[in-house]
N, C-alpha and C positions, 0 to 999 in steps of 0.2 A: 866621227866624233866619238870619243870613248865615254862621254857623259851625255845624258839626255839634254836636249836643247832647253827643256823646261827648267832645268837647274841653273842655267846661266844667270838669269836675273837674281835668283836667290844667292848664288855664290858672289855675284858682283856686289850686291848690297852688303853682304857680310864682310867682304874684302874692304870695301870703301869705309864702312863703319869702323872696322878694326884699325885701319891705318890712320884714319882721322882722329879717332878717340885716343890713340896713343901719341898723337902729335907728330907722327912721322911725315905727314904732309899737311899743308894748309891750303885748302881749295881756294882758287881765285874766281871760280865760276859757280853758278848755282848748283845745288846738290842734284837737281834733276838732270842738268846737262852733264854733270860729272858721271852720274850713274849711266846715262844713255851712251855716252862716248866710251866709257870703260866696258860696258856690255858689248858694244860693237867690236872693240879691240879683242876681247876675249873670244867672242864668236868667230871672228876672222882667224885668230890663231888656232882655235880648235878645228876649224874647217880645213886647215892645211893638210892634215892627215887624210881627210875625206877626199880631197882633190888628188892627192898622191895615190891613194888606193885606186881611184878611178883610172888614173893614168896607167898604173901597173896592169889593171885589167885589160885596158885597150892594147897595151904592148903584148901581153900574153895571148890575147884574142888573135892577133896577127900571126902567132906561131902555134895556133891550136892544132893544126895537122901534125906538126913535128912533135908536139907534146904527146899527142895520142899515139902516134907511130912508135915513139920511143918509150911509151908507157912511163912517162916522167910524172913525178909527184907535183901536181899543180900547186898545192899549198906551199911546198918547199920552194918551188920556182918563184912563187908570188913573194914570199918573204925575202929571198935572195935578191930579187929585182928591186924590191922596195928598199932594202938595206943599201944597195948600190946607189940608188937615186938619192937617198938621204945623205949618204957620204959625199957624193958628187956635188950636191947643192948646199951642203953644210946646214941641213935642216935640224931643228930640235923638235922632237915629237914628245 
């Protein structure tokens, strides 16, 4: 996650306040429920990259000996692998 988890409630509140005050949406549920569910959605979306990073680490861990022997740049391989998975899965990060 590129932003601290502690920011999610603040961002959610600001987002909800902004779109409701401008009349872009008219909530049909309680404000508390709207905030809670929106916060969950945002947290889940931000966690996609965390899960992807972990998957890339596991993939590269399986090839650690080849990476060491070939003196390959781990960071570069990490980014290339990540980009490939993002493209294959049509993810938006």
